[in-house]
N, C-alpha and C positions, 0 to 999 in steps of 0.2 A: 402372529407377530414374528418379524424377521429376527433371527438370532445372528447378530453380526460377529459374535465371538466363537461361533461354531468352527470346527476344524475345516478349513477350506484354503485353497490356493488364492492368495491375494493377487489382484491384477497387476500391481506395480506401476511405476512410472512408465508411460508410453505403452501401457496395455491397451487393448482394444476399447475398453470403456473410456479411458482417459483420452485416447485419440479422437473418439467420437465427440466427447465433450469439447475438446479444443476446436475441432472443425466447426461445430455449431456456434460456439462462443465467438471465435475469431471472425467467422463469416458475418454474424450479426453485427459485431463491432465495426468491421471494415465497411460494410455497406451502409450502416447507420451513420458513421462519420462522414462518408461521401455524400449521402443524401442530405444530411443536415447542413453540411458545408456548402453544398451547391444549390439546394432547393429551398431550404428554410431560411428566409431572409428577415422575416418579421422578428424584431427584438423581443417582443412580449412572448412569442411562441418559443423562441430560443431560451428565454429566461425560465419558462415553465418546464421545458424539457430538462434543463439543468437541475432545477430544484427537485423534480420528480425522481431523477436519477440519483441524486444525493439521498433522498428519502428511501429509495429502494436499497441503496448501499447500507444505510443505517439499519434497515429491517433485516438485511442479510447478515450483518454483523451480530445483531441480537439473536437471530436464529442459530448462528454458529456458536456463540457463547453459551446459550441455553443447552444446545446439544452436547457440548463438551462438559458442562457442569452436571447435567443429568447423568451422563455416562460415568463420570467419576464418583458421583453419589452412589451409583449402583455397583461399582467395581473396585473401590479401594476403601481403606479404613481411616481416611482423613477426617471423617465426621463432618461437622458443620463447617469446618475449614474449607470444604469443597466449594462453598458459595463464592469464594474468592476467585474461582476460575471464570467468573463472570467478567473479571477485569482483564482486558486484552493487554498483555505486556510483551508480546513478540514484536520484532522489528516491523513486520508488515501489518500486524494487527493494530498497532498504535497508529501507524500512518493511515490505515484505512479509516479508523474512527475519526481521526483529526480531519482528514479530507472530507468526510461526510458532514461533520458538524460545521466546519468552516465554510463549506459550499452552501449548506442548507440555511444556516442562521446568520452568517456574517455577510457584509456587503461585497459587491463585485470587486475583484482584484485586491482583496484584503491581504495584509502582509503575511498571514499564516500560509497562504497558498504559495508564497514565494520560497518556501523551504519544503513544505510537506508534499508538494506536487511531484518533485523530483524523486523523493524517497518512495512515494506511493507508486509512481510509474514503474520503478525497478522492482519494488516489492510485489506489485500486482502481476507484472510480466513473469518474473522468476517463479512465483508461487503458482501461477496458472500453467506454465510450461513444465515445471519440475516440482510437483507436490510430493515430496519424498514420503509423506505419511501414507501414501497408497501402497507402500511396501508392506504395511501391516494393518491396513484398513480397507474394507470394500468401498468402492466409489459410492454405492447407495447407502452406506452408513451416513446418518445425518451429519456427523462431524466432517466427513470428507466432502459430501455434496455441498453443504453450507459453506465450507472453507473455500472450495473451488469457485463457488458462486460469488462470494463477496470479494475475492481477489480479482475475478474477471470484471465485476462491476466497478471495482476500484480503478483498474486499467482503463475501462471505458470512460469513466468520469474525468480522469485526469486529462485525457486527450480531448474529450468533449469540452472541458472548461477552456482549453486553448482555442478550439474551433469557434466557440460562441463568444469568445472575448471575456469570459468570466474571470479568466486568469491570463494576464499579459506578461510573459517573460521579459525581463529587461536587465541589462548589464549593470544598471545603476543600483540594483538591489541584490547584487551578487553575494554580498556578505550575509544576507538573511539565511541562506542555506547553511553556511558554516555555523552561524550562531544557533540556529534551530537544531542542527545535528548535535552540537555540544550540549544543548538543553536536554535532548532526548537521552543522550549518554549519561548525563548527570542523574536524570530520573531513574535510569536503569541501575546505576551504582547505588542510589538510595534504596531501591527495593531489594537489591542483592544484599546490602548490609542489613536491611530490615529482616530479611529472611534468615541471615546468619545469626542475628541476635535472638530472634523469637522462634527460629526453626519452623517457619511457615513454608511448607514444602511446595505450595502453589507458586511461590515467587522464586524458585530455584534458579531460573535462567532468564531474568528480565532483559529485554532488548538483545538477546543472544550474546551478551557480553562474554560469557564463558562457554558458549555453545554455537557451533557453526550454523549458518542459515540453512545449508544443505548438509545433512549428516554424512553423506558419502564424499563430500568435498570439504573436509574440516579446515584445511589451510586456506584454500582459495576463497572460501565463503566465511571466514572469520570476520568479526565486526571491524577489526582494524584494516584488513585488506579491502573489504567492501567500502569502508568509509573513505579510504584514500582514492580508490577507483571512482567512487561517486563524486568526490570533490573535483577530480580531473574531468570527468565526463560532463559535469555541470558547467564548468568553464568553457569546454569545447562546444557544448550545445549553445550557450549564450553567444559565443563568437559567430557561429554560423547563423543563428537566429537573427542577430543584429545585421549580419551581412545580407542574407537572402530574404528574410521576412520583413524586416524594417528598412531594407534597401539602403543601408549605409555603405560607404566605400570601405575598402580594407584599411585605408589610412584613418578614417573616422573610427572604425571598430577598435583599432589599437591605440587610439588617442587617450590621453589621461582623462579628458572630460567624459568620455564614454563610460569609464569605470569609477568615476568619482561618486561618493555616497549620495544617495538621493537626499535632497534638502528636507523633504517631508515624507515620512514613512507612515502609511495609514493601513 
């Protein structure tokens, strides 16, 4: 049995193991997106690929939560409270779970995807490129490997959903991102207060409200800074998507009608 707590030098972010993982993961994603976009035209086949990818993401999340929970049962004195580590409450952990469930079980272009996809893309990208937990965990530690895997699959799935048309970005649903983000923040505040009241240590930093997304960049990756940057990037993305993907003129893109609330949100 491998002892992941033994005294050894951890690879760290951008260590050789991490670089190898990124090269393999991004290569597979890049060529997979191109192949599906250009060669796979059958809607049923695209539908199956999307659903299978969502199922794999859900399995990777479960692997990650079990790995974290088992580790904590073995290495701290929280007792049965450790079972609560099965609940993902991190910024990208929640977005990963919601993306998997909404893609796997809800209908095509459902309203949930219009907020969680943007959060999932950033969460998946940042966590794959800069997994700061590698500064104190080996990459082959099940917690590390499962974490990197589910974030990479999350990034793959968000882009795949756009390629296959399972998620269709539109400026008419711009408000869904803002509303969904507020709901996630509210959930985080609830669990934080719940932790303060009952002293449930597993819920100490829900949604990274009081903890930076990247520990070495506490100000730049605080929830508030990230939230503002995401809101701006979301609007910028929609502007260019409407202009170049949906082929609207610049005048149409900035017209009031383009950003009016969708009459029917499903």
